[in-house]
N, C-alpha and C positions, 0 to 999 in steps of 0.2 A: 504494500499500500504506500502511496505517496501522499505527502501533505498537500492540502488544497493550496492552490496558487493564491497568493495574497497580492492584490494590486499595489503598485507603487504609490507612495504618498506624494502630495503636491502642495505647493504654496502658490496661490494665484494672486496677481497684483493688479490693482487699478491705478492707472497712471494719472498724474496731473495733466492739465490741459495741454500744455506745450509738448508733452511727451506722447500724446495720443494722436500723433500725425497720421494721415492716411497711408503712409508708407508701411505701417504695421511692423516696424523693426523692433520697437519696445526695447527689451534688454539687449537685443542683438545690434543695436545702433553703433555708429562709429565714434560717438562722443568719447573723449578720453576718460570721463568719469564713469561711463558705462563699462569701458574696458577694464578699469580698475575694479569696479564692482564685480564683474564676472570672475576676475582672478581671485577675489576674496571668496566668492561663492563656491568655486570649484575646489577651494582648499578644504572645504568640509568633506570628510570621507564618504558621507552618505549621499552626497549629491550625484545623481545619475546624469542629468542633462538640463540644459537651460533652453527654454523656448521664449519667444518674444514676450509672452504675458504670464509665464509661470516657470517654476523650478520644480523638477521632479526629483524625488528622493527615493532611496531604496525602501522597500516595504518593511525591512527590518530596522529602519532608522529609529533610534531611541527618541522618545517624546521630548527629552531635554534638548537633543540636537535640533529637532523640528522647532521647538520654541525659541531656541537661540537664533536660528536662521530667520524666523519670522520677526523676532524683536529687532534684529539687525536691520532687516528690510524696512520695518516701520520707522526707524530713525532716519531713513533716507527721504526727508521731507521735500527735498528738491525734485524728487522723482515720483513718489507714490502718494496716493490719498488713502489707500487701504490695502491691507494684506489679509488674505483668507487662507487658512489651513484646510486642505481637503483630505 
């Protein structure tokens, strides 16, 4: 018997007005601040991948890691209006 597959966890972001441009690049934009932010995010071992509007984490990610990443993102007032853990 195998263990049931657990879907990965995610953190979804809602961006501030100027970051919600129609190009849809979000976190994947070329702005130097976004490049630095991506480098910090991938330093967390549970981060699987980054999409324009969300960060996917391993299903086995500890809730403390998930909370730490979410709190870090909430402090990015220049970029986001809200952060939701899924």
